[in-house]
Wavefront OBJ file of the C-alpha trace (Angstrom):
o trace
v 14.321 -34.835 50.970
v 11.249 -32.705 50.238
v 13.460 -29.657 49.744
v 15.664 -31.600 47.312
v 12.625 -32.741 45.342
v 11.271 -29.212 45.145
v 14.670 -27.927 44.002
v 14.877 -30.548 41.261
v 11.341 -29.717 40.091
v 12.181 -26.011 40.048
v 15.302 -26.653 37.973
v 13.375 -28.844 35.528
v 10.607 -26.254 35.239
v 13.143 -23.487 34.592
v 14.851 -25.586 31.947
v 11.510 -26.290 30.279
v 10.522 -22.631 30.272
v 13.950 -21.633 28.929
v 13.701 -24.254 26.175
v 10.201 -23.126 25.250
v 11.263 -19.473 25.205
v 14.217 -20.285 22.980
v 11.972 -22.267 20.650
v 9.562 -19.337 20.365
v 12.451 -16.979 19.741
v 13.888 -19.312 17.112
v 10.495 -19.528 15.409
v 10.014 -15.769 15.538
v 13.526 -15.269 14.215
v 12.880 -17.754 11.416
v 9.632 -15.998 10.491
v 11.337 -12.610 10.617
v 14.101 -13.989 8.465
v 11.567 -15.240 5.929
v 9.824 -11.869 5.935
v 13.180 -10.159 5.612
v 14.188 -12.465 2.760
v 10.905 -11.737 0.957
v 11.389 -8.033 1.580
v 14.962 -8.235 0.296
v 13.859 -10.014 -2.877
v 11.139 -7.458 -3.513
v 13.489 -4.583 -2.763
v 16.095 -5.931 -5.134
v 13.462 -6.478 -7.807
v 12.240 -2.929 -7.432
v 15.582 -1.139 -7.264
v 16.177 1.311 -10.087
v 19.746 0.449 -11.016
v 19.373 1.873 -14.492
v 22.234 2.870 -16.747
v 20.233 2.874 -19.986
v 16.598 3.508 -20.843
v 15.137 2.626 -24.232
v 11.642 2.796 -25.699
v 10.239 -0.679 -26.253
v 7.492 -2.496 -28.110
v 5.446 -5.490 -26.861
v 7.444 -8.725 -26.749
v 4.617 -11.241 -26.294
v 1.614 -11.510 -28.627
v -1.338 -13.775 -27.813
v -3.692 -14.346 -30.742
v -7.307 -15.112 -29.866
v -10.420 -15.770 -31.918
v -11.734 -12.233 -31.445
v -8.595 -10.150 -31.037
v -5.030 -9.841 -29.819
v -3.406 -9.386 -26.406
v 0.072 -7.823 -26.480
v 2.374 -7.768 -23.452
v 5.475 -5.762 -22.743
v 8.129 -7.696 -20.802
v 7.664 -6.740 -17.141
v 11.138 -8.166 -16.491
v 12.713 -5.268 -18.380
v 14.751 -3.201 -15.944
v 12.726 -0.053 -16.521
v 9.399 -1.803 -15.845
v 10.836 -3.578 -12.795
v 12.012 -0.201 -11.523
v 8.494 1.218 -11.805
v 6.869 -2.031 -10.653
v 4.432 -2.107 -13.580
v 3.356 -4.463 -16.348
v 2.078 -2.808 -19.574
v -0.280 -4.480 -22.012
v -2.380 -3.651 -25.083
v -5.616 -5.356 -26.090
v -7.208 -5.248 -29.531
v -10.850 -6.387 -29.522
v -12.351 -6.865 -32.970
v -15.876 -5.845 -33.904
v -18.619 -7.892 -32.223
v -16.099 -9.648 -29.963
v -15.953 -10.144 -26.198
v -12.963 -9.948 -23.880
v -13.787 -12.758 -21.458
v -14.501 -12.120 -17.756
v -11.429 -12.098 -15.524
v -9.997 -10.485 -12.412
v -6.467 -9.606 -11.368
v -4.679 -9.053 -8.034
v -3.469 -5.550 -8.844
v -5.175 -2.346 -10.054
v -5.205 -1.655 -13.788
v -5.580 1.769 -15.381
v -6.744 1.624 -19.008
v -6.613 4.168 -21.830
v -8.972 3.606 -24.769
v -6.800 4.472 -27.747
v -9.390 3.731 -30.426
v -12.955 2.508 -30.828
v -15.850 2.107 -28.438
v -17.631 -0.613 -26.532
v -19.300 -1.728 -23.334
v -17.574 -2.735 -20.112
v -18.987 -4.380 -17.018
v -17.201 -4.366 -13.658
v -18.575 -6.582 -10.883
v -17.895 -5.477 -7.307
v -18.350 -7.970 -4.465
v -21.346 -7.262 -2.279
v -23.038 -4.800 -4.624
v -26.578 -5.466 -5.798
v -27.699 -6.111 -9.371
v -29.502 -2.795 -9.586
v -30.287 -2.805 -13.323
v -33.249 -4.785 -14.530
v -35.042 -5.287 -17.840
v -38.225 -7.080 -18.756
v -36.462 -8.892 -21.585
v -33.079 -9.675 -23.048
v -34.159 -8.209 -26.363
v -32.344 -4.884 -26.176
v -29.736 -5.036 -28.891
v -27.015 -2.425 -28.910
v -28.574 0.602 -30.584
v -31.700 -1.274 -31.731
v -35.339 -1.556 -30.754
v -36.403 -4.473 -28.557
v -37.780 -7.547 -30.263
v -39.244 -10.803 -29.024
v -37.053 -13.843 -29.631
v -38.668 -16.738 -31.462
v -39.490 -19.610 -29.165
v -38.086 -17.920 -26.072
v -40.474 -15.088 -25.327
v -39.532 -12.285 -23.022
v -37.119 -12.825 -20.158
v -35.964 -10.769 -17.226
v -32.330 -10.091 -16.389
v -30.564 -8.297 -13.561
v -26.910 -7.317 -13.348
v -24.561 -4.637 -12.145
v -24.094 -1.485 -14.173
v -22.701 -1.604 -17.711
v -20.607 1.373 -18.845
v -20.128 2.832 -22.314
v -16.436 3.437 -23.114
v -15.112 5.500 -26.028
v -11.866 6.694 -27.547
v -10.026 8.916 -25.086
v -11.525 7.362 -21.954
v -9.386 6.514 -18.938
v -10.962 3.507 -17.201
v -10.119 2.350 -13.663
v -10.230 -1.400 -12.943
v -9.735 -2.078 -9.205
v -7.894 -5.157 -7.992
v -10.109 -8.217 -7.552
v -13.093 -6.853 -9.494
v -14.278 -9.205 -12.243
v -14.763 -7.427 -15.574
v -15.486 -8.002 -19.259
v -15.512 -5.814 -22.374
v -17.597 -6.053 -25.556
v -16.879 -4.211 -28.812
v -20.210 -3.158 -30.308
v -18.680 -0.481 -32.537
v -17.759 -0.419 -36.210
v -13.962 -0.578 -35.723
v -11.424 -2.324 -33.526
v -11.357 -1.349 -29.872
v -7.745 -0.746 -28.764
v -7.010 -0.447 -25.027
v -3.556 0.239 -23.539
v -3.192 -0.633 -19.852
v -0.757 -0.370 -16.978
v -0.915 -2.908 -14.128
v 0.602 -1.685 -10.847
v 2.388 -4.779 -9.512
v 3.672 -2.897 -6.451
v 0.235 -1.935 -5.175
v -0.602 -3.066 -1.633
v -3.512 -5.155 -2.948
v -1.042 -7.502 -4.665
v 0.576 -9.717 -2.029
v 1.609 -12.462 -4.449
v 4.726 -11.502 -6.408
v 5.963 -9.163 -9.127
v 4.530 -11.176 -12.030
v 1.531 -10.182 -14.127
v -1.332 -12.642 -13.841
v -5.070 -12.683 -14.400
v -7.674 -15.170 -13.197
v -10.061 -15.946 -16.064
v -13.589 -17.234 -15.577
v -13.617 -18.656 -19.131
v -11.234 -19.198 -22.037
v -7.462 -19.430 -21.868
v -4.305 -18.918 -23.904
v -4.744 -20.722 -27.246
v -2.146 -22.908 -28.943
v -1.806 -20.404 -31.790
v -1.210 -17.640 -29.267
v 1.596 -19.584 -27.670
v 3.254 -20.057 -31.038
v 3.592 -16.283 -31.367
v 5.817 -16.071 -28.275
v 9.407 -16.960 -27.685
v 10.086 -20.426 -26.294
v 10.739 -19.186 -22.770
v 7.517 -17.179 -22.732
v 5.119 -19.810 -24.049
v 4.657 -21.665 -20.781
v 4.549 -18.423 -18.790
v 1.695 -17.061 -20.921
v -0.047 -20.399 -20.691
v 0.170 -20.444 -16.904
v -0.910 -16.911 -16.083
v -4.047 -16.626 -18.261
v -6.286 -19.664 -17.740
v -9.846 -20.584 -16.773
v -9.949 -21.190 -13.014
v -13.058 -23.396 -13.284
v -11.043 -26.071 -15.091
v -9.346 -27.278 -11.901
v -12.473 -27.621 -9.742
v -14.285 -30.925 -9.319
v -17.226 -31.053 -11.720
v -19.685 -32.567 -9.257
v -18.675 -30.110 -6.555
v -19.283 -27.148 -8.871
v -22.612 -28.623 -9.991
v -23.670 -28.756 -6.346
v -22.376 -25.233 -5.660
v -24.379 -23.739 -8.543
v -27.257 -26.244 -8.281
v -27.038 -26.984 -12.004
v -26.515 -30.125 -14.115
v -22.923 -31.391 -14.343
v -23.047 -31.001 -18.141
v -23.298 -27.222 -17.798
v -20.259 -27.228 -15.488
v -18.310 -29.269 -18.027
v -19.105 -26.616 -20.626
v -17.817 -23.965 -18.203
v -14.627 -25.982 -17.726
v -13.925 -26.593 -21.397
v -10.609 -25.111 -22.390
v -11.746 -24.277 -25.929
v -8.089 -23.610 -26.590
v -8.583 -22.175 -30.046
v -10.939 -19.421 -28.853
v -8.472 -17.735 -26.493
v -8.974 -14.720 -24.228
v -11.133 -12.710 -26.673
v -13.963 -14.509 -28.463
v -16.311 -13.803 -31.355
v -19.953 -13.251 -30.402
v -22.235 -15.311 -32.625
v -25.046 -12.762 -32.448
v -24.903 -9.185 -31.261
v -25.114 -9.069 -27.487
v -28.258 -7.651 -25.929
v -27.318 -5.706 -22.831
v -29.127 -3.187 -20.660
v -27.521 0.227 -21.123
v -29.244 2.552 -18.660
v -26.777 5.344 -19.343
v -27.915 5.490 -22.995
v -31.482 4.205 -23.298
v -34.286 5.696 -21.212
v -36.761 3.232 -19.722
v -34.638 0.121 -20.190
v -33.949 -0.357 -16.497
v -35.489 -0.098 -13.089
v -33.312 0.817 -10.132
v -34.230 -1.148 -7.049
v -33.316 1.120 -4.144
v -34.151 -1.465 -1.511
v -31.793 -4.059 -3.028
v -29.093 -1.432 -3.393
v -29.378 -0.432 0.259
v -29.192 -4.062 1.384
v -26.117 -4.624 -0.748
v -24.574 -1.454 0.617
v -25.236 -2.543 4.205
v -23.624 -5.938 3.568
v -20.538 -4.278 2.111
v -20.232 -1.917 5.093
v -20.419 -4.794 7.548
v -17.946 -6.877 5.549
v -15.268 -4.260 5.019
v -15.587 -1.310 7.375
v -12.737 0.501 5.621
v -14.422 3.670 4.371
v -14.486 2.451 0.767
v -17.935 0.944 1.203
v -19.767 4.249 1.144
v -19.617 4.670 -2.609
v -17.843 1.697 -4.209
v -21.042 0.291 -5.685
v -21.814 3.490 -7.602
v -18.346 4.987 -7.926
v -17.430 6.517 -11.291
v -14.866 4.381 -13.135
v -14.101 6.407 -16.282
v -13.513 9.907 -17.622
v -12.495 11.276 -21.001
v -9.215 13.120 -21.637
v -9.693 14.222 -25.236
v -11.825 17.330 -24.708
v -9.836 20.437 -25.535
v -12.101 22.617 -23.422
v -11.270 20.527 -20.349
v -7.483 20.724 -20.741
v -5.630 21.380 -17.486
v -2.662 22.934 -19.300
v -3.081 24.755 -22.618
v -0.754 26.796 -24.797
v -1.669 28.136 -28.221
v 1.943 27.734 -29.316
v 2.945 24.495 -27.538
v -0.017 22.155 -26.979
v -2.276 20.860 -24.203
v -2.395 18.301 -21.399
v -5.396 16.689 -19.678
v -4.832 15.136 -16.244
v -6.876 12.411 -14.551
v -6.135 12.198 -10.840
v -8.056 11.425 -7.665
v -9.853 14.768 -7.899
v -11.411 13.976 -11.279
v -11.790 10.238 -10.677
v -12.040 9.565 -6.925
v -11.640 5.796 -7.327
v -7.963 6.476 -8.154
v -7.432 7.352 -4.497
v -7.732 3.645 -3.666
v -5.714 2.540 -6.689
v -2.972 5.157 -6.124
v -2.589 5.708 -9.864
v -3.251 8.555 -12.301
v -2.912 9.344 -16.002
v -2.465 12.230 -18.422
v -2.896 12.657 -22.142
v -0.843 15.307 -23.888
v -0.421 16.888 -27.292
v 2.769 18.710 -28.262
v 2.744 20.825 -31.396
v 5.669 20.470 -33.851
v 9.028 21.198 -32.168
v 7.405 22.209 -28.847
v 8.949 21.070 -25.564
v 8.001 19.698 -22.180
v 10.021 21.693 -19.683
v 12.877 19.794 -18.017
v 11.333 18.403 -14.823
v 11.241 15.536 -12.364
v 8.391 13.629 -10.737
v 8.273 14.149 -6.985
v 6.046 11.274 -5.866
v 5.877 8.531 -8.469
v 7.255 6.838 -11.576
v 6.028 7.800 -15.065
v 5.236 5.319 -17.854
v 4.991 7.061 -21.231
v 3.229 5.675 -24.312
v 3.628 7.309 -27.733
v 0.197 7.359 -29.335
v 1.090 9.323 -32.480
v 4.038 11.256 -33.872
v 7.608 11.197 -32.642
v 9.880 13.047 -30.220
v 13.404 13.333 -28.860
v 13.569 12.288 -25.198
v 16.388 12.930 -22.751
v 16.538 11.507 -19.219
v 19.305 12.178 -16.666
v 19.970 10.303 -13.406
v 21.359 11.421 -10.039
v 24.958 10.984 -11.175
v 24.513 13.519 -13.973
v 24.622 10.795 -16.635
v 22.289 10.529 -19.601
v 20.353 7.284 -19.328
v 18.267 8.111 -22.398
v 18.750 10.323 -25.443
v 16.616 8.676 -28.094
v 13.951 9.371 -30.664
v 10.708 7.630 -29.732
v 8.009 6.624 -32.195
v 4.363 5.609 -32.351
v 3.464 2.520 -30.329
v 6.558 2.614 -28.128
v 6.662 2.851 -24.337
v 9.307 3.909 -21.827
v 9.679 4.688 -18.122
v 10.945 7.855 -16.448
v 11.792 6.840 -12.865
v 10.882 9.013 -9.893
v 13.249 11.994 -9.466
v 15.048 11.331 -12.782
v 15.045 14.616 -14.709
v 13.625 14.488 -18.232
v 12.604 16.628 -21.175
v 10.788 15.983 -24.465
v 10.933 17.828 -27.798
v 8.246 16.944 -30.327
v 9.204 16.115 -33.911
v 8.168 17.880 -37.093
v 4.737 16.216 -37.007
v 4.098 16.838 -33.336
v 3.508 14.300 -30.577
v 0.482 12.729 -28.872
v 1.252 10.732 -25.743
v -0.248 9.136 -22.634
v 1.446 9.041 -19.229
v 0.554 6.722 -16.354
v 1.859 7.591 -12.889
v 2.188 5.487 -9.748
v 0.535 8.171 -7.630
v -3.066 9.329 -7.451
v -2.028 12.952 -6.853
v 1.188 13.396 -8.892
v 3.518 16.346 -8.485
v 6.208 17.632 -10.848
v 9.070 20.004 -10.130
v 10.141 22.065 -13.130
v 13.569 23.387 -14.071
v 12.515 25.989 -16.651
v 9.491 28.228 -17.038
v 7.297 30.458 -14.917
v 6.822 27.977 -12.044
v 10.351 26.520 -12.088
v 12.738 26.036 -9.175
v 15.291 28.178 -11.032
v 12.924 31.138 -11.252
v 12.141 30.811 -7.546
v 15.796 31.205 -6.508
v 17.439 34.549 -5.713
v 19.713 36.014 -8.394
v 22.648 35.925 -5.963
v 22.289 32.156 -5.596
v 22.338 31.668 -9.370
v 25.296 33.993 -9.989
v 27.410 32.085 -7.463
v 26.161 28.630 -8.394
v 26.864 29.027 -12.140
v 29.513 31.757 -12.098
v 27.411 34.046 -14.286
v 26.608 37.744 -14.153
v 23.458 39.127 -12.492
v 22.113 40.029 -15.947
v 22.645 36.467 -17.182
v 20.991 35.133 -14.024
v 18.009 37.381 -14.635
v 17.643 36.074 -18.192
v 17.946 32.492 -16.901
v 15.060 33.166 -14.521
v 12.684 35.105 -16.769
v 13.399 34.495 -20.473
v 10.493 32.018 -20.727
v 8.048 34.701 -19.636
v 4.739 33.243 -18.522
v 5.237 29.790 -20.054
v 5.171 26.907 -17.619
v 5.058 23.147 -18.329
v 4.602 23.452 -22.109
v 7.292 25.465 -23.896
v 6.851 26.808 -27.417
v 9.644 26.582 -30.009
v 11.926 29.632 -29.682
v 13.917 31.526 -32.312
v 17.335 32.321 -30.891
v 17.852 36.051 -30.522
v 21.329 35.959 -29.015
l 1 2 3 4 5 6 7 8 9 10 11 12 13 14 15 16 17 18 19 20 21 22 23 24 25 26 27 28 29 30 31 32 33 34 35 36 37 38 39 40 41 42 43 44 45 46 47 48 49 50 51 52 53 54 55 56 57 58 59 60 61 62 63 64 65 66 67 68 69 70 71 72 73 74 75 76 77 78 79 80 81 82 83 84 85 86 87 88 89 90 91 92 93 94 95 96 97 98 99 100 101 102 103 104 105 106 107 108 109 110 111 112 113 114 115 116 117 118 119 120 121 122 123 124 125 126 127 128 129 130 131 132 133 134 135 136 137 138 139 140 141 142 143 144 145 146 147 148 149 150 151 152 153 154 155 156 157 158 159 160 161 162 163 164 165 166 167 168 169 170 171 172 173 174 175 176 177 178 179 180 181 182 183 184 185 186 187 188 189 190 191 192 193 194 195 196 197 198 199 200 201 202 203 204 205 206 207 208 209 210 211 212 213 214 215 216 217 218 219 220 221 222 223 224 225 226 227 228 229 230 231 232 233 234 235 236 237 238 239 240 241 242 243 244 245 246 247 248 249 250 251 252 253 254 255 256 257 258 259 260 261 262 263 264 265 266 267 268 269 270 271 272 273 274 275 276 277 278 279 280 281 282 283 284 285 286 287 288 289 290 291 292 293 294 295 296 297 298 299 300 301 302 303 304 305 306 307 308 309 310 311 312 313 314 315 316 317 318 319 320 321 322 323 324 325 326 327 328 329 330 331 332 333 334 335 336 337 338 339 340 341 342 343 344 345 346 347 348 349 350 351 352 353 354 355 356 357 358 359 360 361 362 363 364 365 366 367 368 369 370 371 372 373 374 375 376 377 378 379 380 381 382 383 384 385 386 387 388 389 390 391 392 393 394 395 396 397 398 399 400 401 402 403 404 405 406 407 408 409 410 411 412 413 414 415 416 417 418 419 420 421 422 423 424 425 426 427 428 429 430 431 432 433 434 435 436 437 438 439 440 441 442 443 444 445 446 447 448 449 450 451 452 453 454 455 456 457 458 459 460 461 462 463 464 465 466 467 468 469 470 471 472 473 474 475 476 477 478 479 480 481 482 483 484 485 486 487 488 489
């Protein structure tokens, strides 16, 4: 009887363990299936099944009190292929782009104007301090009537100018103020595929004030109105007022002001009086660096992250200029010049895995036929016009169009392309989804054709050795930029 009881218990225990094991396996399989489904959706969204590329203009325009935000449609096939969302912001004089953060890195090119930008990193100390808030942009300090002198501390404020490339890391809150005499125009690329973005392939920003105004929504198509409304709004609005008052230890009335939608103001607002901001990079004696606070902030960041980024994130350079002719990486007296910004010039790009270039092609000059080895290219026409040809792996032209000022297009990774500038030349900006981009050229001194033996070329193209020699060397010492040639044959 005891043996029978033990046998029954053993059978029951085995059945229980088998059932539990199967349940775990089912759960793991379900989770794997969900991960696989998510991966499949992302893969399908990112596949470059392109049969036609065209240059495009922004499709969504959001009007604000102090400027305009223009968005290209990230659902276009070419932008889905590259996994990017382009945008252009126009900030009018004495206006402020409200503080916000986004879940993906953004690389910005300042097309026109100048201003101030502040980027707030978590864990970094407010190392800049003034004895008053009376430092107006470009003016002498003055004492405000009835308020006296106040102290203020904050993280570093950077001066940005035309031609600057500015790196905005994912999750870092930032704002921008136009203190110049003309509009500040910034063109940006958001890398939706970056590892920091674990949400989805949609552009979004988390605003700490403001929101999409009613007038801005009226500028969009019906299907885009709600989308714009949803992805650019003040996050404080949804929090409980009393809870926020307790969190900040302030009166509830102040929180209600923070939560106000102020729908007619929008994402960029007019500043009633010129902002008074510490600018230690421009004015001597307006700040005091507190080394002790900086070290404590640095130590906190190291303990919190431990990923190697902590060593210099608080003081890392976030901008560089690409308009200096003397700093051109590629220069030709007959063809033009190109300035690159990669992880070597701007180390923060290592963590963003992005880079940019600004180029000038003289009238009728060419970019050699080439392909990008390790990233997609997003091209913006700043001035002039050009004829662009792009060819895919099947030997089909996916683009053979004339592009004009203000237009943008994508050249996918490994797709071969070439550009010929128009009669008035071409100025352009290229963003790449790699921090250390590489190109492989088809023509010119450093081309793959020149590197091949003559015997390979004669057999590949059924040409004579003399013709193969001319194919290899007729461009002389020219490389990426090719000057216009008069035919001599």
